[in-house]
All heavy atoms as a GROMACS GRO file, in nm:
protein
  607
    1MET      N    1  -0.588   6.602   1.948
    1MET     CA    2  -0.524   6.473   1.937
    1MET      C    3  -0.498   6.433   1.797
    1MET      O    4  -0.591   6.419   1.725
    1MET     CB    5  -0.591   6.369   2.013
    1MET     CG    6  -0.536   6.253   2.041
    1MET     SD    7  -0.642   6.157   2.168
    1MET     CE    8  -0.553   6.002   2.156
    2ALA      N    9  -0.368   6.404   1.751
    2ALA     CA   10  -0.344   6.370   1.615
    2ALA      C   11  -0.306   6.210   1.616
    2ALA      O   12  -0.212   6.178   1.667
    2ALA     CB   13  -0.234   6.452   1.564
    3LEU      N   14  -0.390   6.148   1.546
    3LEU     CA   15  -0.355   6.002   1.524
    3LEU      C   16  -0.284   5.982   1.401
    3LEU      O   17  -0.231   5.876   1.373
    3LEU     CB   18  -0.491   5.917   1.520
    3LEU     CG   19  -0.575   5.933   1.644
    3LEU    CD1   20  -0.713   5.852   1.628
    3LEU    CD2   21  -0.505   5.877   1.759
    4MET      N   22  -0.278   6.096   1.319
    4MET     CA   23  -0.196   6.078   1.188
    4MET      C   24  -0.134   6.221   1.163
    4MET      O   25  -0.191   6.325   1.191
    4MET     CB   26  -0.289   6.059   1.068
    4MET     CG   27  -0.231   6.040   0.946
    4MET     SD   28  -0.344   6.012   0.793
    4MET     CE   29  -0.482   5.927   0.870
    5ILE      N   30  -0.015   6.214   1.110
    5ILE     CA   31   0.059   6.342   1.080
    5ILE      C   32   0.105   6.333   0.942
    5ILE      O   33   0.131   6.216   0.881
    5ILE     CB   34   0.179   6.375   1.174
    5ILE    CG1   35   0.284   6.256   1.182
    5ILE    CG2   36   0.121   6.407   1.318
    5ILE    CD1   37   0.396   6.294   1.269
    6ASN      N   38   0.140   6.442   0.869
    6ASN     CA   39   0.204   6.450   0.743
    6ASN      C   40   0.342   6.488   0.755
    6ASN      O   41   0.374   6.600   0.803
    6ASN     CB   42   0.119   6.547   0.654
    6ASN     CG   43   0.159   6.537   0.515
    6ASN    OD1   44   0.266   6.507   0.476
    6ASN    ND2   45   0.063   6.586   0.432
    7ARG      N   46   0.440   6.412   0.714
    7ARG     CA   47   0.583   6.432   0.716
    7ARG      C   48   0.641   6.423   0.579
    7ARG      O   49   0.664   6.310   0.531
    7ARG     CB   50   0.653   6.349   0.812
    7ARG     CG   51   0.627   6.389   0.949
    7ARG     CD   52   0.712   6.345   1.058
    7ARG     NE   53   0.853   6.334   1.044
    7ARG     CZ   54   0.950   6.419   1.096
    7ARG    NH1   55   0.890   6.536   1.177
    7ARG    NH2   56   1.071   6.412   1.102
    8GLY      N   57   0.652   6.538   0.509
    8GLY     CA   58   0.707   6.537   0.371
    8GLY      C   59   0.618   6.453   0.279
    8GLY      O   60   0.498   6.489   0.264
    9LYS      N   61   0.678   6.348   0.226
    9LYS     CA   62   0.601   6.267   0.133
    9LYS      C   63   0.540   6.150   0.195
    9LYS      O   64   0.478   6.074   0.120
    9LYS     CB   65   0.702   6.210   0.019
    9LYS     CG   66   0.763   6.323  -0.055
    9LYS     CD   67   0.859   6.275  -0.166
    9LYS     CE   68   0.920   6.388  -0.246
    9LYS     NZ   69   1.010   6.333  -0.344
   10GLU      N   70   0.530   6.149   0.324
   10GLU     CA   71   0.466   6.035   0.397
   10GLU      C   72   0.353   6.079   0.491
   10GLU      O   73   0.368   6.191   0.547
   10GLU     CB   74   0.561   5.962   0.479
   10GLU     CG   75   0.668   5.889   0.399
   10GLU     CD   76   0.754   5.804   0.491
   10GLU    OE1   77   0.768   5.835   0.612
   10GLU    OE2   78   0.822   5.707   0.439
   11LEU      N   79   0.256   5.992   0.504
   11LEU     CA   80   0.152   6.003   0.610
   11LEU      C   81   0.199   5.903   0.720
   11LEU      O   82   0.243   5.797   0.678
   11LEU     CB   83   0.021   5.974   0.568
   11LEU     CG   84  -0.051   6.075   0.469
   11LEU    CD1   85  -0.180   6.018   0.423
   11LEU    CD2   86  -0.071   6.211   0.545
   12ILE      N   87   0.201   5.946   0.840
   12ILE     CA   88   0.236   5.855   0.947
   12ILE      C   89   0.127   5.856   1.052
   12ILE      O   90   0.071   5.954   1.085
   12ILE     CB   91   0.374   5.897   1.022
   12ILE    CG1   92   0.484   5.900   0.923
   12ILE    CG2   93   0.411   5.810   1.131
   12ILE    CD1   94   0.618   5.958   0.959
   13ARG      N   95   0.086   5.731   1.091
   13ARG     CA   96  -0.031   5.717   1.181
   13ARG      C   97  -0.016   5.614   1.286
   13ARG      O   98   0.067   5.523   1.267
   13ARG     CB   99  -0.157   5.695   1.096
   13ARG     CG  100  -0.170   5.548   1.062
   13ARG     CD  101  -0.307   5.537   0.985
   13ARG     NE  102  -0.305   5.380   0.948
   13ARG     CZ  103  -0.420   5.335   0.885
   13ARG    NH1  104  -0.518   5.414   0.852
   13ARG    NH2  105  -0.425   5.205   0.853
   14ILE      N  106  -0.095   5.626   1.387
   14ILE     CA  107  -0.111   5.511   1.485
   14ILE      C  108  -0.210   5.417   1.423
   14ILE      O  109  -0.316   5.452   1.372
   14ILE     CB  110  -0.171   5.569   1.618
   14ILE    CG1  111  -0.067   5.669   1.671
   14ILE    CG2  112  -0.190   5.450   1.716
   14ILE    CD1  113  -0.139   5.753   1.793
   15ASN      N  114  -0.177   5.289   1.418
   15ASN     CA  115  -0.258   5.187   1.359
   15ASN      C  116  -0.394   5.189   1.436
   15ASN      O  117  -0.395   5.165   1.548
   15ASN     CB  118  -0.199   5.054   1.360
   15ASN     CG  119  -0.277   4.938   1.302
   15ASN    OD1  120  -0.384   4.952   1.291
   15ASN    ND2  121  -0.205   4.828   1.279
   16PRO      N  122  -0.509   5.202   1.360
   16PRO     CA  123  -0.638   5.216   1.429
   16PRO      C  124  -0.672   5.088   1.492
   16PRO      O  125  -0.765   5.086   1.580
   16PRO     CB  126  -0.737   5.265   1.317
   16PRO     CG  127  -0.666   5.238   1.187
   16PRO     CD  128  -0.512   5.235   1.216
   17LYS      N  129  -0.622   4.976   1.451
   17LYS     CA  130  -0.658   4.840   1.496
   17LYS      C  131  -0.563   4.791   1.606
   17LYS      O  132  -0.596   4.689   1.675
   17LYS     CB  133  -0.677   4.738   1.380
   17LYS     CG  134  -0.790   4.777   1.288
   17LYS     CD  135  -0.796   4.685   1.180
   17LYS     CE  136  -0.919   4.723   1.080
   17LYS     NZ  137  -0.920   4.642   0.964
   18ASN      N  138  -0.450   4.850   1.612
   18ASN     CA  139  -0.342   4.803   1.707
   18ASN      C  140  -0.255   4.927   1.751
   18ASN      O  141  -0.171   4.960   1.672
   18ASN     CB  142  -0.251   4.695   1.638
   18ASN     CG  143  -0.150   4.646   1.741
   18ASN    OD1  144  -0.132   4.696   1.844
   18ASN    ND2  145  -0.077   4.543   1.700
   19SER      N  146  -0.294   4.983   1.857
   19SER     CA  147  -0.226   5.111   1.894
   19SER      C  148  -0.082   5.103   1.950
   19SER      O  149  -0.013   5.189   1.983
   19SER     CB  150  -0.312   5.184   2.004
   19SER     OG  151  -0.324   5.102   2.117
   20ASN      N  152  -0.024   4.978   1.934
   20ASN     CA  153   0.120   4.949   1.960
   20ASN      C  154   0.207   4.966   1.823
   20ASN      O  155   0.326   4.942   1.833
   20ASN     CB  156   0.148   4.814   2.014
   20ASN     CG  157   0.103   4.803   2.156
   20ASN    OD1  158   0.093   4.896   2.231
   20ASN    ND2  159   0.053   4.682   2.191
   21GLN      N  160   0.132   4.993   1.719
   21GLN     CA  161   0.206   5.004   1.588
   21GLN      C  162   0.189   5.143   1.536
   21GLN      O  163   0.097   5.209   1.545
   21GLN     CB  164   0.147   4.898   1.485
   21GLN     CG  165   0.170   4.767   1.520
   21GLN     CD  166   0.109   4.674   1.406
   21GLN    OE1  167   0.034   4.724   1.317
   21GLN    NE2  168   0.143   4.545   1.411
   22ILE      N  169   0.310   5.184   1.464
   22ILE     CA  170   0.305   5.300   1.373
   22ILE      C  171   0.309   5.256   1.237
   22ILE      O  172   0.388   5.174   1.201
   22ILE     CB  173   0.440   5.391   1.420
   22ILE    CG1  174   0.421   5.433   1.560
   22ILE    CG2  175   0.446   5.509   1.328
   22ILE    CD1  176   0.306   5.526   1.600
   23GLN      N  177   0.230   5.318   1.152
   23GLN     CA  178   0.221   5.281   1.011
   23GLN      C  179   0.264   5.404   0.925
   23GLN      O  180   0.246   5.515   0.971
   23GLN     CB  181   0.079   5.236   0.969
   23GLN     CG  182   0.044   5.107   1.037
   23GLN     CD  183  -0.102   5.059   1.007
   23GLN    OE1  184  -0.192   5.148   1.002
   23GLN    NE2  185  -0.112   4.947   0.965
   24TYR      N  186   0.301   5.379   0.801
   24TYR     CA  187   0.322   5.497   0.710
   24TYR      C  188   0.262   5.461   0.569
   24TYR      O  189   0.244   5.349   0.533
   24TYR     CB  190   0.468   5.527   0.693
   24TYR     CG  191   0.555   5.407   0.618
   24TYR    CD1  192   0.578   5.437   0.491
   24TYR    CD2  193   0.585   5.292   0.688
   24TYR    CE1  194   0.647   5.334   0.413
   24TYR    CE2  195   0.658   5.196   0.615
   24TYR     CZ  196   0.693   5.213   0.479
   24TYR     OH  197   0.761   5.126   0.404
   25SER      N  198   0.227   5.576   0.503
   25SER     CA  199   0.183   5.554   0.362
   25SER      C  200   0.252   5.645   0.277
   25SER      O  201   0.264   5.778   0.306
   25SER     CB  202   0.031   5.590   0.362
   25SER     OG  203  -0.016   5.587   0.227
   26THR      N  204   0.288   5.617   0.157
   26THR     CA  205   0.352   5.696   0.062
   26THR      C  206   0.255   5.724  -0.062
   26THR      O  207   0.297   5.787  -0.162
   26THR     CB  208   0.489   5.645   0.003
   26THR    OG1  209   0.459   5.511  -0.047
   26THR    CG2  210   0.586   5.626   0.119
   27ASN      N  211   0.127   5.680  -0.040
   27ASN     CA  212   0.031   5.706  -0.157
   27ASN      C  213  -0.095   5.775  -0.107
   27ASN      O  214  -0.195   5.723  -0.147
   27ASN     CB  215   0.003   5.572  -0.237
   27ASN     CG  216  -0.042   5.464  -0.145
   27ASN    OD1  217  -0.081   5.484  -0.032
   27ASN    ND2  218  -0.043   5.339  -0.192
   28ASP      N  219  -0.076   5.866  -0.012
   28ASP     CA  220  -0.190   5.937   0.035
   28ASP      C  221  -0.294   5.857   0.109
   28ASP      O  222  -0.410   5.884   0.114
   28ASP     CB  223  -0.269   6.019  -0.081
   28ASP     CG  224  -0.173   6.120  -0.138
   28ASP    OD1  225  -0.094   6.188  -0.067
   28ASP    OD2  226  -0.173   6.140  -0.265
   29GLY      N  227  -0.244   5.749   0.172
   29GLY     CA  228  -0.333   5.668   0.257
   29GLY      C  229  -0.404   5.554   0.189
   29GLY      O  230  -0.487   5.489   0.250
   30ARG      N  231  -0.382   5.530   0.059
   30ARG     CA  232  -0.444   5.419  -0.012
   30ARG      C  233  -0.406   5.283   0.051
   30ARG      O  234  -0.478   5.195   0.052
   30ARG     CB  235  -0.425   5.430  -0.160
   30ARG     CG  236  -0.503   5.551  -0.226
   30ARG     CD  237  -0.497   5.546  -0.375
   30ARG     NE  238  -0.371   5.570  -0.423
   30ARG     CZ  239  -0.314   5.694  -0.434
   30ARG    NH1  240  -0.382   5.808  -0.398
   30ARG    NH2  241  -0.186   5.720  -0.483
   31SER      N  242  -0.268   5.283   0.084
   31SER     CA  243  -0.226   5.151   0.153
   31SER      C  244  -0.134   5.193   0.259
   31SER      O  245  -0.067   5.305   0.265
   31SER     CB  246  -0.149   5.057   0.039
   31SER     OG  247  -0.044   5.130  -0.008
   32TRP      N  248  -0.114   5.108   0.356
   32TRP     CA  249  -0.038   5.136   0.481
   32TRP      C  250   0.065   5.018   0.508
   32TRP      O  251   0.030   4.902   0.489
   32TRP     CB  252  -0.127   5.156   0.600
   32TRP     CG  253  -0.208   5.264   0.590
   32TRP    CD1  254  -0.337   5.284   0.541
   32TRP    CD2  255  -0.167   5.406   0.632
   32TRP    NE1  256  -0.378   5.403   0.544
   32TRP    CE2  257  -0.283   5.487   0.594
   32TRP    CE3  258  -0.064   5.462   0.686
   32TRP    CZ2  259  -0.285   5.626   0.617
   32TRP    CZ3  260  -0.066   5.600   0.713
   32TRP    CH2  261  -0.172   5.680   0.677
   33ASN      N  262   0.185   5.056   0.558
   33ASN     CA  263   0.290   4.960   0.592
   33ASN      C  264   0.324   4.980   0.734
   33ASN      O  265   0.328   5.101   0.780
   33ASN     CB  266   0.411   4.982   0.503
   33ASN     CG  267   0.382   4.947   0.357
   33ASN    OD1  268   0.348   4.841   0.317
   33ASN    ND2  269   0.393   5.058   0.278
   34THR      N  270   0.357   4.876   0.794
   34THR     CA  271   0.401   4.893   0.948
   34THR      C  272   0.550   4.946   0.954
   34THR      O  273   0.638   4.888   0.888
   34THR     CB  274   0.394   4.758   1.019
   34THR    OG1  275   0.262   4.721   1.013
   34THR    CG2  276   0.435   4.775   1.166
   35ARG      N  277   0.567   5.043   1.027
   35ARG     CA  278   0.706   5.100   1.043
   35ARG      C  279   0.764   5.058   1.177
   35ARG      O  280   0.881   5.045   1.196
   35ARG     CB  281   0.693   5.247   1.036
   35ARG     CG  282   0.833   5.317   1.066
   35ARG     CD  283   0.860   5.444   1.005
   35ARG     NE  284   0.881   5.430   0.862
   35ARG     CZ  285   0.872   5.528   0.780
   35ARG    NH1  286   0.830   5.647   0.814
   35ARG    NH2  287   0.885   5.507   0.641
   36TYR      N  288   0.674   5.056   1.280
   36TYR     CA  289   0.723   5.020   1.420
   36TYR      C  290   0.610   4.935   1.485
   36TYR      O  291   0.492   4.954   1.472
   36TYR     CB  292   0.746   5.144   1.500
   36TYR     CG  293   0.771   5.115   1.646
   36TYR    CD1  294   0.900   5.086   1.695
   36TYR    CD2  295   0.661   5.113   1.739
   36TYR    CE1  296   0.926   5.049   1.830
   36TYR    CE2  297   0.688   5.082   1.877
   36TYR     CZ  298   0.826   5.045   1.913
   36TYR     OH  299   0.840   5.013   2.042
   37SER      N  300   0.658   4.831   1.541
   37SER     CA  301   0.560   4.752   1.622
   37SER      C  302   0.623   4.696   1.742
   37SER      O  303   0.738   4.637   1.733
   37SER     CB  304   0.520   4.630   1.543
   37SER     OG  305   0.428   4.555   1.603
   38GLY      N  306   0.577   4.724   1.858
   38GLY     CA  307   0.642   4.699   1.982
   38GLY      C  308   0.558   4.737   2.107
   38GLY      O  309   0.466   4.813   2.088
   39SER      N  310   0.596   4.683   2.223
   39SER     CA  311   0.524   4.716   2.343
   39SER      C  312   0.599   4.800   2.438
   39SER      O  313   0.550   4.832   2.547
   39SER     CB  314   0.478   4.590   2.414
   39SER     OG  315   0.574   4.512   2.438
   40SER      N  316   0.717   4.844   2.406
   40SER     CA  317   0.804   4.911   2.507
   40SER      C  318   0.750   5.052   2.531
   40SER      O  319   0.772   5.099   2.640
   40SER     CB  320   0.949   4.926   2.445
   40SER     OG  321   0.951   4.979   2.335
   41CYS      N  322   0.676   5.106   2.440
   41CYS     CA  323   0.618   5.242   2.462
   41CYS      C  324   0.474   5.232   2.521
   41CYS      O  325   0.411   5.334   2.577
   41CYS     CB  326   0.595   5.322   2.334
   41CYS     SG  327   0.763   5.347   2.251
   42GLY      N  328   0.420   5.118   2.511
   42GLY     CA  329   0.277   5.109   2.554
   42GLY      C  330   0.201   5.127   2.433
   42GLY      O  331   0.236   5.121   2.313
   43GLU      N  332   0.074   5.179   2.457
   43GLU     CA  333  -0.018   5.218   2.343
   43GLU      C  334   0.001   5.350   2.307
   43GLU      O  335  -0.003   5.446   2.390
   43GLU     CB  336  -0.163   5.193   2.387
   43GLU     CG  337  -0.199   5.043   2.419
   43GLU     CD  338  -0.346   5.033   2.456
   43GLU    OE1  339  -0.420   5.133   2.473
   43GLU    OE2  340  -0.388   4.912   2.476
   44PHE      N  341   0.023   5.382   2.186
   44PHE     CA  342   0.032   5.519   2.124
   44PHE      C  343  -0.098   5.588   2.132
   44PHE      O  344  -0.207   5.533   2.099
   44PHE     CB  345   0.083   5.520   1.984
   44PHE     CG  346   0.228   5.480   1.975
   44PHE    CD1  347   0.267   5.350   1.939
   44PHE    CD2  348   0.334   5.574   1.998
   44PHE    CE1  349   0.398   5.319   1.933
   44PHE    CE2  350   0.458   5.536   1.984
   44PHE     CZ  351   0.492   5.409   1.952
   45LYS      N  352  -0.100   5.712   2.182
   45LYS     CA  353  -0.223   5.793   2.199
   45LYS      C  354  -0.224   5.912   2.105
   45LYS      O  355  -0.332   5.947   2.060
   45LYS     CB  356  -0.243   5.837   2.345
   45LYS     CG  357  -0.222   5.734   2.446
   45LYS     CD  358  -0.347   5.646   2.452
   45LYS     CE  359  -0.338   5.545   2.563
   45LYS     NZ  360  -0.442   5.450   2.563
   46ASP      N  361  -0.116   5.967   2.079
   46ASP     CA  362  -0.105   6.103   2.009
   46ASP      C  363   0.024   6.118   1.944
   46ASP      O  364   0.134   6.081   1.996
   46ASP     CB  365  -0.132   6.208   2.113
   46ASP     CG  366  -0.152   6.351   2.054
   46ASP    OD1  367  -0.179   6.353   1.927
   46ASP    OD2  368  -0.141   6.451   2.120
   47LEU      N  369   0.023   6.178   1.811
   47LEU     CA  370   0.158   6.203   1.748
   47LEU      C  371   0.166   6.354   1.725
   47LEU      O  372   0.057   6.420   1.688
   47LEU     CB  373   0.149   6.130   1.617
   47LEU     CG  374   0.159   5.983   1.621
   47LEU    CD1  375   0.148   5.920   1.477
   47LEU    CD2  376   0.284   5.931   1.682
   48ILE      N  377   0.271   6.401   1.728
   48ILE     CA  378   0.305   6.551   1.700
   48ILE      C  379   0.429   6.561   1.629
   48ILE      O  380   0.541   6.502   1.663
   48ILE     CB  381   0.328   6.630   1.833
   48ILE    CG1  382   0.206   6.618   1.923
   48ILE    CG2  383   0.355   6.775   1.804
   48ILE    CD1  384   0.225   6.668   2.068
   49ASP      N  385   0.421   6.638   1.503
   49ASP     CA  386   0.544   6.664   1.423
   49ASP      C  387   0.610   6.783   1.491
   49ASP      O  388   0.560   6.895   1.501
   49ASP     CB  389   0.498   6.694   1.278
   49ASP     CG  390   0.618   6.710   1.193
   49ASP    OD1  391   0.734   6.727   1.235
   49ASP    OD2  392   0.597   6.721   1.070
   50ASN      N  393   0.730   6.757   1.541
   50ASN     CA  394   0.800   6.861   1.611
   50ASN      C  395   0.938   6.894   1.528
   50ASN      O  396   1.040   6.919   1.578
   50ASN     CB  397   0.839   6.814   1.750
   50ASN     CG  398   0.890   6.918   1.843
   50ASN    OD1  399   0.841   7.029   1.832
   50ASN    ND2  400   0.981   6.887   1.940
   51GLY      N  401   0.922   6.911   1.396
   51GLY     CA  402   1.034   6.951   1.318
   51GLY      C  403   1.124   6.829   1.283
   51GLY      O  404   1.091   6.745   1.204
   52ASN      N  405   1.237   6.832   1.350
   52ASN     CA  406   1.334   6.723   1.332
   52ASN      C  407   1.304   6.601   1.408
   52ASN      O  408   1.390   6.500   1.397
   52ASN     CB  409   1.477   6.774   1.365
   52ASN     CG  410   1.502   6.800   1.516
   52ASN    OD1  411   1.395   6.822   1.585
   52ASN    ND2  412   1.618   6.802   1.561
   53GLU      N  413   1.193   6.593   1.479
   53GLU     CA  414   1.151   6.464   1.543
   53GLU      C  415   1.000   6.450   1.552
   53GLU      O  416   0.940   6.556   1.533
   53GLU     CB  417   1.210   6.461   1.684
   53GLU     CG  418   1.162   6.569   1.778
   53GLU     CD  419   1.227   6.574   1.915
   53GLU    OE1  420   1.327   6.504   1.934
   53GLU    OE2  421   1.173   6.651   2.000
   54ILE      N  422   0.952   6.334   1.577
   54ILE     CA  423   0.813   6.304   1.606
   54ILE      C  424   0.802   6.289   1.758
   54ILE      O  425   0.877   6.200   1.817
   54ILE     CB  426   0.778   6.186   1.533
   54ILE    CG1  427   0.775   6.205   1.378
   54ILE    CG2  428   0.618   6.154   1.556
   54ILE    CD1  429   0.753   6.075   1.296
   55LEU      N  430   0.702   6.353   1.821
   55LEU     CA  431   0.674   6.324   1.962
   55LEU      C  432   0.555   6.231   1.967
   55LEU      O  433   0.465   6.246   1.882
   55LEU     CB  434   0.648   6.454   2.031
   55LEU     CG  435   0.765   6.550   2.045
   55LEU    CD1  436   0.716   6.674   2.117
   55LEU    CD2  437   0.874   6.493   2.115
   56ALA      N  438   0.548   6.136   2.058
   56ALA     CA  439   0.439   6.057   2.067
   56ALA      C  440   0.402   6.050   2.223
   56ALA      O  441   0.488   6.018   2.302
   56ALA     CB  442   0.458   5.915   2.023
   57GLN      N  443   0.275   6.071   2.255
   57GLN     CA  444   0.222   6.041   2.388
   57GLN      C  445   0.176   5.901   2.389
   57GLN      O  446   0.099   5.861   2.297
   57GLN     CB  447   0.111   6.144   2.426
   57GLN     CG  448   0.061   6.115   2.564
   57GLN     CD  449   0.170   6.153   2.668
   57GLN    OE1  450   0.229   6.256   2.659
   57GLN    NE2  451   0.192   6.056   2.765
   58ALA      N  452   0.229   5.826   2.476
   58ALA     CA  453   0.201   5.678   2.488
   58ALA      C  454   0.155   5.646   2.623
   58ALA      O  455   0.178   5.722   2.718
   58ALA     CB  456   0.309   5.602   2.438
   59SER      N  457   0.104   5.523   2.645
   59SER     CA  458   0.058   5.491   2.781
   59SER      C  459   0.174   5.483   2.882
   59SER      O  460   0.147   5.497   2.999
   59SER     CB  461  -0.017   5.360   2.776
   59SER     OG  462   0.060   5.259   2.726
   60LYS      N  463   0.294   5.459   2.840
   60LYS     CA  464   0.416   5.457   2.925
   60LYS      C  465   0.492   5.584   2.934
   60LYS      O  466   0.604   5.581   2.984
   60LYS     CB  467   0.497   5.340   2.884
   60LYS     CG  468   0.434   5.201   2.903
   60LYS     CD  469   0.524   5.088   2.864
   60LYS     CE  470   0.460   4.959   2.891
   60LYS     NZ  471   0.548   4.848   2.862
   61GLY      N  472   0.442   5.700   2.872
   61GLY     CA  473   0.504   5.833   2.886
   61GLY      C  474   0.527   5.900   2.753
   61GLY      O  475   0.456   5.865   2.647
   62LEU      N  476   0.607   5.995   2.747
   62LEU     CA  477   0.638   6.075   2.622
   62LEU      C  478   0.762   6.016   2.555
   62LEU      O  479   0.865   6.002   2.627
   62LEU     CB  480   0.656   6.222   2.668
   62LEU     CG  481   0.687   6.317   2.547
   62LEU    CD1  482   0.561   6.322   2.455
   62LEU    CD2  483   0.718   6.452   2.600
   63TYR      N  484   0.745   5.994   2.430
   63TYR     CA  485   0.858   5.929   2.352
   63TYR      C  486   0.894   6.020   2.223
   63TYR      O  487   0.795   6.093   2.188
   63TYR     CB  488   0.826   5.790   2.304
   63TYR     CG  489   0.813   5.687   2.414
   63TYR    CD1  490   0.702   5.680   2.496
   63TYR    CD2  491   0.924   5.611   2.437
   63TYR    CE1  492   0.700   5.594   2.605
   63TYR    CE2  493   0.920   5.521   2.537
   63TYR     CZ  494   0.817   5.512   2.622
   63TYR     OH  495   0.811   5.420   2.730
   64TYR      N  496   1.008   6.005   2.180
   64TYR     CA  497   1.042   6.077   2.060
   64TYR      C  498   1.112   5.993   1.953
   64TYR      O  499   1.179   5.883   1.991
   64TYR     CB  500   1.125   6.201   2.091
   64TYR     CG  501   1.270   6.163   2.141
   64TYR    CD1  502   1.374   6.154   2.051
   64TYR    CD2  503   1.294   6.136   2.268
   64TYR    CE1  504   1.503   6.129   2.098
   64TYR    CE2  505   1.419   6.108   2.320
   64TYR     CZ  506   1.525   6.102   2.228
   64TYR     OH  507   1.653   6.077   2.274
   65SER      N  508   1.095   6.027   1.835
   65SER     CA  509   1.168   5.943   1.728
   65SER      C  510   1.236   6.051   1.630
   65SER      O  511   1.170   6.142   1.582
   65SER     CB  512   1.069   5.861   1.644
   65SER     OG  513   1.127   5.802   1.532
   66LYS      N  514   1.358   6.028   1.598
   66LYS     CA  515   1.435   6.111   1.509
   66LYS      C  516   1.447   6.048   1.370
   66LYS      O  517   1.522   6.092   1.279
   66LYS     CB  518   1.571   6.143   1.560
   66LYS     CG  519   1.559   6.229   1.682
   66LYS     CD  520   1.700   6.287   1.723
   66LYS     CE  521   1.687   6.395   1.843
   66LYS     NZ  522   1.646   6.530   1.799
   67ASN      N  523   1.393   5.928   1.351
   67ASN     CA  524   1.395   5.851   1.226
   67ASN      C  525   1.259   5.818   1.180
   67ASN      O  526   1.237   5.699   1.121
   67ASN     CB  527   1.491   5.734   1.240
   67ASN     CG  528   1.442   5.634   1.351
   67ASN    OD1  529   1.328   5.653   1.405
   67ASN    ND2  530   1.525   5.545   1.381
   68ASP      N  531   1.162   5.914   1.179
   68ASP     CA  532   1.030   5.899   1.129
   68ASP      C  533   0.955   5.781   1.185
   68ASP      O  534   0.872   5.720   1.112
   68ASP     CB  535   1.030   5.893   0.966
   68ASP     CG  536   1.073   6.023   0.905
   68ASP    OD1  537   1.045   6.133   0.958
   68ASP    OD2  538   1.156   6.016   0.805
   69GLY      N  539   0.970   5.746   1.306
   69GLY     CA  540   0.892   5.644   1.374
   69GLY      C  541   0.943   5.510   1.368
   69GLY      O  542   0.880   5.413   1.410
   70ARG      N  543   1.072   5.485   1.318
   70ARG     CA  544   1.133   5.356   1.318
   70ARG      C  545   1.173   5.307   1.453
   70ARG      O  546   1.163   5.181   1.473
   70ARG     CB  547   1.253   5.353   1.218
   70ARG     CG  548   1.215   5.367   1.077
   70ARG     CD  549   1.335   5.383   0.984
   70ARG     NE  550   1.296   5.401   0.841
   70ARG     CZ  551   1.261   5.520   0.796
   70ARG    NH1  552   1.267   5.622   0.859
   70ARG    NH2  553   1.232   5.523   0.670
   71SER      N  554   1.215   5.394   1.541
   71SER     CA  555   1.250   5.353   1.672
   71SER      C  556   1.208   5.477   1.772
   71SER      O  557   1.200   5.592   1.720
   71SER     CB  558   1.400   5.329   1.686
   71SER     OG  559   1.481   5.445   1.658
   72TRP      N  560   1.195   5.444   1.897
   72TRP     CA  561   1.144   5.542   1.991
   72TRP      C  562   1.228   5.542   2.114
   72TRP      O  563   1.266   5.434   2.162
   72TRP     CB  564   0.999   5.515   2.023
   72TRP     CG  565   0.907   5.523   1.901
   72TRP    CD1  566   0.874   5.434   1.828
   72TRP    CD2  567   0.839   5.642   1.865
   72TRP    NE1  568   0.795   5.485   1.724
   72TRP    CE2  569   0.769   5.608   1.744
   72TRP    CE3  570   0.841   5.774   1.915
   72TRP    CZ2  571   0.691   5.712   1.678
   72TRP    CZ3  572   0.757   5.874   1.846
   72TRP    CH2  573   0.686   5.841   1.727
   73ASN      N  574   1.241   5.665   2.170
   73ASN     CA  575   1.325   5.681   2.296
   73ASN      C  576   1.236   5.754   2.398
   73ASN      O  577   1.159   5.850   2.351
   73ASN     CB  578   1.453   5.761   2.273
   73ASN     CG  579   1.546   5.680   2.175
   73ASN    OD1  580   1.593   5.568   2.207
   73ASN    ND2  581   1.570   5.734   2.069
   74LYS      N  582   1.244   5.725   2.518
   74LYS     CA  583   1.163   5.794   2.617
   74LYS      C  584   1.220   5.925   2.645
   74LYS      O  585   1.340   5.933   2.668
   74LYS     CB  586   1.149   5.710   2.747
   74LYS     CG  587   1.055   5.772   2.852
   74LYS     CD  588   1.017   5.676   2.951
   74LYS     CE  589   0.897   5.735   3.028
   74LYS     NZ  590   0.840   5.636   3.125
   75ARG      N  591   1.139   6.031   2.647
   75ARG     CA  592   1.185   6.167   2.690
   75ARG      C  593   1.185   6.179   2.842
   75ARG      O  594   1.084   6.151   2.901
   75ARG     CB  595   1.092   6.264   2.618
   75ARG     CG  596   1.096   6.405   2.655
   75ARG     CD  597   1.206   6.484   2.588
   75ARG     NE  598   1.280   6.455   2.461
   75ARG     CZ  599   1.245   6.512   2.346
   75ARG    NH1  600   1.158   6.606   2.332
   75ARG    NH2  601   1.315   6.472   2.243
   76SER      N  602   1.298   6.207   2.894
   76SER     CA  603   1.309   6.225   3.036
   76SER      C  604   1.291   6.362   3.087
   76SER      O  605   1.285   6.448   3.019
   76SER     CB  606   1.440   6.162   3.085
   76SER     OG  607   1.542   6.203   3.005
   0.00000   0.00000   0.00000
């Protein structure tokens, strides 16, 4: 289970204090910014770097993002 992934020059993680949020860091995790916050996916459980997209297992199903976690679509 990956709560954090490395994508190029960024670390992307599930916020450890609020699993409805995705955060990113451009300084090796010294500071974090919120990239996505919402309840439409439910709680994020797992992140997977799948090349041109990020996959996320969430409490409401499997979601994907093609813009580094800024928005999420349900995988049908």
